[in-house]
Backbone as a ProteinNet text record, in pm:
[ID]
protein_1_A
[PRIMARY]
XXXXXXXXXXXXXXXXXXXXXXXXXXXXXXXXXXXXXXXXXXXXXXXXXXXXXXXXXXXXXXXXXXXXXXXXXXXXXXXXXXXXXXXXXXXXXXXXXXXXXXXXXXXXXXXXXXXXXXXXXXXXXXXXXXXXXXXXXXXXXXXXXXXXXXXXXXXXXXXXXXXXXXXXXXXXXXXXXX
[TERTIARY]
104.7	18	93.4	51.2	86	63.2	159.3	116.5	100.6	18.2	43.4	131.4	262.1	286.6	244.8	145.9	95.5	141.7	277.9	353.1	366.2	387	466.8	352.3	223.5	114.9	71.5	76.2	37.9	163.4	279.8	386.2	368.5	309	293.3	160.8	111.7	-60.3	-30	102.9	146.6	211.9	326.9	368.3	270.1	199	77.5	-9.7	-38.3	-117.5	4.4	94.9	213.1	185.7	242.2	248.8	158	54.7	-102.4	-117.2	-94.7	-96.7	-19.5	92	207.6	174	94.1	34.2	141.9	245.6	307	210.1	267.5	169.2	40.8	-44.4	-152.1	-128.7	-242.8	-207.8	-282.8	-225.8	-250.3	-421.8	-489.7	-647.3	-672	-762.3	-813.2	-932.6	-986.4	-1176.2	-1223	-1359.4	-1418.5	-1538.3	-1564.5	-1694.9	-1794.1	-1793.8	-1852.6	-1925	-1815.6	-1899.8	-1769	-1864.7	-1759.1	-1723.1	-1613.5	-1565.4	-1668.4	-1644.5	-1764.7	-1864.6	-1878.1	-2028.6	-2040	-2164.5	-2141.9	-2102.9	-2040.6	-1998.7	-2110.8	-2127.9	-2244	-2231.3	-2337	-2349.1	-2247.8	-2240	-2168.2	-2054.5	-1960.8	-1830.9	-1849.3	-1927	-1898.1	-1934.7	-1929.5	-1920.5	-2081.6	-2186.5	-2277.4	-2366	-2254.6	-2279.2	-2159	-2167	-2080.6	-1883.7	-1884.9	-1776.7	-1662.1	-1694.9	-1577.1	-1533.2	-1412.2	-1347.1	-1388.3	-1374.9	-1432.4	-1371.7	-1396.3	-1292.2	-1234	-1111.2	-1029.3	-962.2	-955.6	-890.8	-795.3	-692.7	-619.8	-513.3	-510.2	-441.7	-366.4	-324.9	-207	-94.4	-38.8	73	213.1	271.3	444.5	483.7	580.9	662.3	739.4	804.4	904.1	868.5	760.1	650.1	732.6	740.5	827.1	699.4	616.2	509.1	419.4	300.1	198.5	153.6	135.7	47.1	-79.5	-163.3	-249.8	-297.2	-361.6	-404.1	-530.8	-636.5	-783.4	-786.1	-801.3	-832.7	-955.1	-1010	-1138.6	-1055.9	-1060.6	-993.8	-1142.4	-1286.8	-1361	-1394.6	-1315.8	-1370.1	-1330.5	-1405.2	-1403.2	-1278.7	-1199.4	-1066.5	-924	-954.7	-907	-893.8	-797.8	-777.9	-768.9	-858.7	-870.4	-835.9	-742	-717.6	-771.3	-838.3	-951.3	-862	-724.8	-650.4	-510.9	-421.2	-274.1	-263.5	-205.3	-182	-81	58.4	143.6	222.2	325.9	396.7	314.8	228.7	97.6	228.5	230.5	349.8	302	392	366.9	261.7	313.2	230	52.8	28	-130.9	-175.4	-312.6	-392	-541.1	-540.5	-630.5	-629.6	-711	-772.7	-854	-921.3	-1032.2	-1147.7	-1226.4	-1348.1	-1303.5	-1340.9	-1315.2	-1186.6	-1056.1	-935.9	-936.7	-874.9	-911.4	-810.4	-854.3	-778.2	-665.9	-575.7	-462.2	-337.3	-234.1	-134.5	-55.1	-57.3	3	-116.3	-100.2	-232.6	-127.3	-194.6	-117.5	-60.5	79.4	167.6	248	250.6	329.9	287.9	161.8	72.1	68.8	127.8	117.8	6.3	-60.6	-153.2	-117.1	-77.7	-63.4	-181.3	-170	-249.3	-362.9	-451.3	-571.1	-586.3	-680.1	-716.1	-823.8	-858.3	-970.3	-854.1	-722.7	-642	-611.5	-638	-596.2	-584.6	-537.7	-488.9	-601.7	-556.2	-657.1	-795.1	-859.7	-965.5	-1072.2	-1106.6	-1234.9	-1300.8	-1426.2	-1509	-1578	-1620.8	-1702	-1778.1	-1781.4	-1876.9	-1888.8	-1903.2	-1909	-1988.7	-2007.7	-2079.9	-2225.1	-2361.6	-2451	-2397.5	-2513.7	-2476.8	-2420.4	-2321	-2283.8	-2208.7	-2223	-2165.5	-1980.4	-1937.7	-1770.9	-1713.5	-1596.2	-1504.9	-1404.4	-1379.9	-1304.4	-1231.6	-1093.6	-997.3	-925.5	-935.9	-858.7	-775	-635.7	-493.7	-396.7	-386	-312	-185.8	-40.4	109.4	139.3	233.6	302.3	426.2	501.2	642.6	763.9	855.5	984.2	1088.5	1021.3	1094.9	968.1	1032.5	955.3	981.1	876.8	933.5	1014.7	946.5	1001.1	1010.6	914.8	928	788.6	865.5	714	591	537.1	353.3	328.5	227	158.3	220.4	257.4	323.9	180.7	197.4	70.5	102.1	-25.7	-31.6	80.5	153.6	299.3	397.3	426.8	537.5	547.2	413.1	426.6	473.7	390.3	431.2	561.5	638.8	797.8	837.6	814	903.4	899.3	798.5	747.4	844.4	870.8	960	1060.9	1065.1	1160.2	1146.5	1029.3	991.4	875.6	807.3	633.8	677.2	636.5	670.1	488.3	397.1	257.7	158.9	34.2	-26.7	-178.1	-268.6	-416.5	-489.5	-620.4	-701.2	-855.1	-911.5	-1060.2	-1137.8	-1239.3	-1285.5	-1431	-1502.9	-1651.4	-1682.6	-1840.6	-1851.5	-1958.9	-1951.5	-2082.6	-2149.8	-2239.2	-2370.9	-2420.8	-2451.8	-2493	-2606.8
-105.1	-6.8	151.2	255.5	345.9	435.4	519.8	620.4	774.5	814.1	970.9	1069.2	1124.2	1246.9	1400.1	1432	1501.3	1657.4	1678.6	1807.8	1825.7	1676.2	1708.5	1749.7	1717	1758.5	1888.3	1941.9	2047.7	2151.1	2124.4	2214.6	2197.2	2096.1	2052.1	2185.7	2167.3	2234.4	2411	2475.5	2567.3	2623.4	2546.5	2596	2587.7	2528.8	2565.7	2656.6	2704.1	2856	2940.1	2924.2	3012.4	3062.7	2927.9	2920.8	3034.8	2987.8	3003.7	3174.2	3207.2	3355.1	3404.3	3412	3474.9	3443.9	3409	3393.8	3280.9	3199.2	3133.8	2976.4	2873.6	2778.4	2759.4	2908.9	2899.4	2946.1	2849.1	2896	3003.4	3095.1	3203.4	3165.5	3249.1	3270.1	3348.4	3319.9	3428.2	3436.7	3536.7	3583.6	3652	3674.6	3769.6	3841	3986.1	4022.8	3999.1	3956.5	3920.7	3792.1	3667.2	3543.7	3452.6	3343.6	3247.1	3161.6	3075.7	2963.4	2877.9	2822.6	2749.3	2782.1	2925.6	2974.8	3065.6	3095.1	3129.7	3314.6	3321.9	3479.6	3530.4	3651.5	3766	3825	3822.8	3862.9	3988.3	4063.3	4209.6	4166.5	4057.1	4044	3961.3	3934	3870.7	3955.7	3908.4	3919.3	3948	3916.1	3960.8	4052.5	4109.5	4221	4352.2	4416.6	4530.2	4507.8	4359.7	4257.4	4325	4357.7	4472.7	4330.8	4380.1	4267.9	4266	4118.1	4117.8	4186.3	4224.2	4270.1	4121	4141.8	4004.1	4036.8	3955.7	4032.5	3881.7	3892.5	3807.6	3807.2	3699	3707.8	3557.5	3618.2	3510.9	3472.8	3614.7	3599.8	3562.2	3495.9	3454.6	3548.4	3580.2	3693.9	3722.8	3624.5	3654.1	3720.1	3766.5	3814.7	3929.1	3927.5	4067.5	4110.3	4014	4081.4	3938.5	3984.8	3881	3872.2	3795.4	3745.7	3721.5	3713	3649.7	3620.4	3480.3	3452.1	3377.6	3426.7	3365	3293.3	3176.4	3102.2	2997.2	2951.4	2838	2752.4	2620.2	2472.8	2391.4	2475.8	2404.1	2441.6	2555.7	2652.3	2520.1	2514.7	2422.3	2399.8	2521.6	2496.9	2484.7	2452	2403.9	2521.1	2565.1	2657.6	2792.8	2874.1	3004.5	3110.9	3159.4	3290.5	3419.8	3440.4	3578.3	3668.5	3652.9	3768	3735.4	3801.8	3806.7	3951.6	3920.8	4051.1	4019.7	4108.1	4074.1	4197.7	4208.7	4301.8	4390.3	4309.8	4331	4380.7	4512	4517.8	4425.9	4391.8	4292.8	4392	4509.3	4533.9	4553.7	4490.8	4495.8	4370.1	4378.9	4286.6	4223.1	4351.3	4338.7	4403.1	4375.8	4400.8	4480	4611.6	4691.3	4621.5	4624.9	4600	4717.2	4627.9	4735.4	4805.9	4722.7	4729.4	4776.6	4886.2	4919.8	4840.1	4859	4749.6	4785.5	4906.6	4923.4	4833.8	4879.1	4774	4792.2	4936	4935.8	5022.6	4997.3	5058.9	5125.5	5172.5	5231	5135	5218.4	5123.1	5010.3	5065.9	4959.1	4855	4808.2	4674.2	4700.2	4558.1	4533.2	4430.2	4445.1	4332.4	4265.1	4163.3	4087.8	4039.8	3950.9	3980.5	3826.1	3876.7	3764.5	3701.9	3583.4	3518.8	3603.8	3703.6	3812.6	3888.7	3892.1	3974.3	4075.8	4168.1	4244	4238	4347.4	4355.4	4375.4	4293.7	4360.8	4208.2	4240.1	4141.6	4129.8	3969	3938.6	3846.1	3904	3812.8	3696.1	3598.4	3440.6	3498.9	3421.5	3435.3	3313.5	3225.7	3075.1	3058.4	2947.8	2896.6	2839.2	2868.5	2798.8	2624.4	2587.4	2464.4	2470.6	2372.4	2323.6	2433.3	2457.1	2603.1	2566.9	2707.4	2659.1	2698.7	2672.4	2695	2778.4	2869	2988.5	3043.4	2982.6	2991	3084	3163.8	3274.3	3248.5	3261.8	3199.2	3286.2	3321.5	3419.1	3348.1	3430	3308.5	3476.8	3412.1	3525.8	3453.1	3558.3	3544.9	3584.6	3539	3615.3	3711.4	3799.6	3877.8	3963.8	4105	4164.6	4122.3	4112.4	4029.8	4145	4284.8	4421.3	4379.4	4276.3	4253.2	4367.1	4364.7	4480.1	4389	4500.7	4474.1	4384.6	4309.1	4229	4096.4	4033	3884.5	3805.7	3699.1	3579.4	3514	3391.7	3317.4	3226.2	3192.8	3120.5	3174.8	3322.9	3360.2	3434.3	3452.6	3455.3	3313.8	3261	3114.8	3108.5	3151.8	3094.5	3174.5	3273.2	3416.9	3377.4	3301.6	3270	3176.5	3119.2	2923.3	2955.5	2925.5	2886.5	3038.8	3139	3235.2	3189.3	3101.3	3075.2	3049.2	3161.5	3089.6	3031.5	3030.9	2991.3	3020.4	2958.4	3000.2	2980	3059.7	3043.4	3054.8	2981	3001.9	3002.1	3064.4	3082.3	3036.4	2975.9	2913.3	2943.1	3023.5	3048.1	2990.6	3007.9	2930.6	3038.6	2994	3090.3	2978.2	3030.1	2915	3034.4	3013.9	3053.3	2997.9
-11.1	14.4	12.4	-79	-85.7	-14.5	57.5	116.1	49.3	55.5	-1.6	65.1	9.8	89.4	54.1	171.5	142.8	129.2	129.2	167.5	0.1	-83.6	-213.4	-272.8	-235.2	-343.5	-300.4	-226.7	-185.5	-228	-226.6	-306	-457.5	-509.8	-646.5	-674.3	-596.8	-638.9	-615	-518.6	-508.8	-611.4	-674.2	-776	-898.7	-945.6	-1026.8	-1028.5	-908.2	-920.6	-938.3	-896.5	-922.3	-1058	-1119.2	-1292.1	-1344.8	-1335.3	-1385.5	-1318	-1269.2	-1208.4	-1254	-1277.4	-1359.3	-1535.7	-1579	-1722.2	-1763.8	-1705.2	-1794.8	-1821.9	-1900.2	-1913.1	-1930	-1981	-2024.7	-2172.5	-2298.3	-2419.1	-2410.2	-2541.6	-2618.1	-2667.4	-2627.4	-2702.5	-2788.8	-2889.4	-2995.6	-2979.9	-2952.6	-2981.9	-3074.6	-3082.7	-3122.6	-3072	-3101.8	-3014	-3160.7	-3247.6	-3358.1	-3386.5	-3344.1	-3326.5	-3238.9	-3169.4	-3065.2	-3184	-3098.8	-3183	-3246.4	-3377.4	-3417.2	-3451.5	-3439.4	-3472.8	-3609	-3647.1	-3749.6	-3724.5	-3862.2	-3900.3	-3922.3	-3854.8	-3917.6	-4087.5	-4107.2	-4258.5	-4254.6	-4173.2	-4168.4	-4230.8	-4184.1	-4214	-4326.5	-4427.9	-4537	-4684.4	-4796.5	-4927.9	-4967.2	-4876.4	-4879.3	-4795.3	-4743.4	-4645	-4684.6	-4543.8	-4552.6	-4609.8	-4572.3	-4572.3	-4466	-4370.5	-4265.6	-4214.5	-4166.8	-4102.6	-3969.4	-3920.2	-3761.1	-3649.9	-3524.9	-3422.4	-3384.2	-3363.4	-3277.3	-3172.2	-3079.3	-2936.5	-2905.9	-2850	-2786	-2639.1	-2580.3	-2436.1	-2440.4	-2335.9	-2293.8	-2371.4	-2408.4	-2512	-2435.9	-2532.2	-2496.6	-2416.7	-2339.2	-2250.4	-2410.9	-2464.9	-2622.2	-2710.9	-2726.7	-2841.9	-2921.7	-2985.2	-3095.9	-3140.4	-3216.8	-3318	-3332.4	-3408.3	-3406.2	-3593.7	-3627.1	-3762.7	-3747.4	-3850.4	-3874.7	-3997.9	-4008.6	-4143.3	-4146.8	-4259.6	-4215.7	-4378.2	-4346.1	-4463.8	-4481.3	-4547.6	-4581.2	-4677.4	-4584.1	-4630.8	-4718.1	-4692	-4772.8	-4899.6	-4953	-5076.5	-5181.7	-5296.7	-5385.5	-5478.3	-5496.6	-5541.7	-5415.3	-5344.7	-5255.8	-5113.2	-5048.9	-4929.3	-4986.1	-4949.9	-5007.2	-4906.7	-4911.2	-4842.8	-4832.9	-4723.7	-4684.9	-4663.7	-4570.7	-4514.6	-4475.1	-4480.3	-4427.2	-4386.5	-4279.1	-4191.7	-4099.7	-4084.1	-4044.7	-3985.1	-3918.3	-3860.7	-3750.7	-3669.6	-3566.7	-3430.8	-3389.8	-3231.2	-3165	-3088.5	-2946.4	-2872.6	-2816.2	-2738.2	-2780.9	-2870.5	-2942.8	-2860.6	-2855.7	-2808.3	-2894.7	-2983.3	-3043.1	-3229.6	-3301	-3428.6	-3433	-3434.3	-3416.7	-3563.6	-3557	-3668.8	-3754.4	-3920.8	-4041.7	-4038	-4023.4	-4078.4	-4237.7	-4273.1	-4409.3	-4481.4	-4599.5	-4705.8	-4726.3	-4683.1	-4696.4	-4725.8	-4777.3	-4761.5	-4618.4	-4606	-4461.4	-4345.2	-4244.9	-4189.1	-4032	-3945.6	-3864.7	-3754.8	-3709.4	-3613.7	-3731.6	-3849.1	-3937.9	-3952.8	-3933.9	-3962	-4130	-4179.8	-4330.9	-4348.9	-4472.9	-4531.9	-4657.8	-4680.7	-4767.8	-4833	-4949.5	-5059.6	-5014.8	-5020.2	-4999.3	-5159.9	-5148.1	-5306.6	-5382.7	-5339.1	-5398.8	-5504.5	-5444.8	-5546.6	-5493.2	-5354.2	-5308.3	-5182.1	-5109.3	-4986.7	-4878.7	-4769.5	-4646.9	-4638.2	-4558.5	-4546.3	-4680.9	-4690.9	-4753.9	-4729.8	-4697.9	-4600	-4712	-4602.4	-4691.4	-4765	-4896.2	-5003.1	-5070.8	-4999.2	-5021.1	-5158.6	-5231.8	-5335.7	-5214.4	-5302.7	-5202.6	-5177.9	-5044.1	-5022	-4870.6	-4830.6	-4719.9	-4675.9	-4515	-4438.5	-4475.7	-4494.6	-4507.7	-4365.3	-4343.6	-4206.2	-4236.4	-4191.9	-4187.4	-4046.9	-4102.5	-3973.1	-3976	-3820.7	-3795.5	-3693.4	-3758.2	-3730.4	-3692.1	-3544.9	-3495	-3475.8	-3494.2	-3452.2	-3377.3	-3254.4	-3191.3	-3195.7	-3232.6	-3335.6	-3235.5	-3227.4	-3178.8	-3256.5	-3367.7	-3398.9	-3500	-3561.6	-3632.3	-3778.7	-3857.3	-3999.5	-4088.2	-4050.8	-4119.6	-4276.1	-4342.3	-4457.2	-4557.9	-4724.5	-4771	-4736.1	-4768.7	-4740.9	-4861.9	-4867.8	-4998.9	-5036.4	-4916.3	-4896.7	-4908.2	-4960.6	-5004	-4883	-4829.1	-4738.6	-4729.7	-4850.8	-4854.6	-4811.8	-4860.4	-4852.9	-4710	-4648.1	-4487.8	-4391.8	-4443.9	-4369	-4383.1	-4495.3	-4527	-4395.6	-4402.6	-4359.2	-4218.9	-4124.5	-4039.5	-3986.3	-4047.5	-4019.4	-3910.7	-3830.9	-3687.4	-3615.4	-3627.7	-3565.3	-3482.1	-3489.3	-3456.1	-3297.7	-3174.7	-3043	-2973.3	-3054.2	-3012.6	-3136	-3131.1	-3229.2	-3150.8	-3166	-3148.6	-3258.9	-3252.4	-3384.3	-3321.8	-3406.3	-3390	-3524.1	-3520.3	-3616.7	-3643.9	-3779.6	-3742.2	-3896.9	-3895.4	-4026.8	-4079.2	-4215.4	-4315.9	-4419.5	-4414.6	-4572.9	-4594.4	-4747.3	-4870.4	-4846
[MASK]
++++++++++++++++++++++++++++++++++++++++++++++++++++++++++++++++++++++++++++++++++++++++++++++++++++++++++++++++++++++++++++++++++++++++++++++++++++++++++++++++++++++++++++++++++

């Protein structure tokens, strides 16, 4: 029969509480006020509406973060992965992107936007063909560097530039159906 060493258990609990209280050991989280994870994206943020980018906010960021990048894509598109948004060089102190980010290649704070599959910079909201709902993945990357690359990168170009620099990733998935 084994005996429990309560002092060891208590010490382990104290260490766990200390780690959580100091923000270490918690996963980065991405949320939106427009929709929850696995919920439907309001038409306001789609090609059937005004097509404005949704508000996004994140928390529990790794301490070594120097910048953020975000990619939004639809893996359910008939032609394969369809890229809706590529945005990077988001400053480390940022914890959100406000609703309705302009389509400019460079926006306030030196934030850069890449090319989406609509052939333009900025956000292009969901507009799937009629039928089954599509999934839209907003993927936020905490990076250990500021990329300092020109605006206009594609998703593939951004992924290549981020290689070896991703500290942590968070994801928010929304759905849309026409």
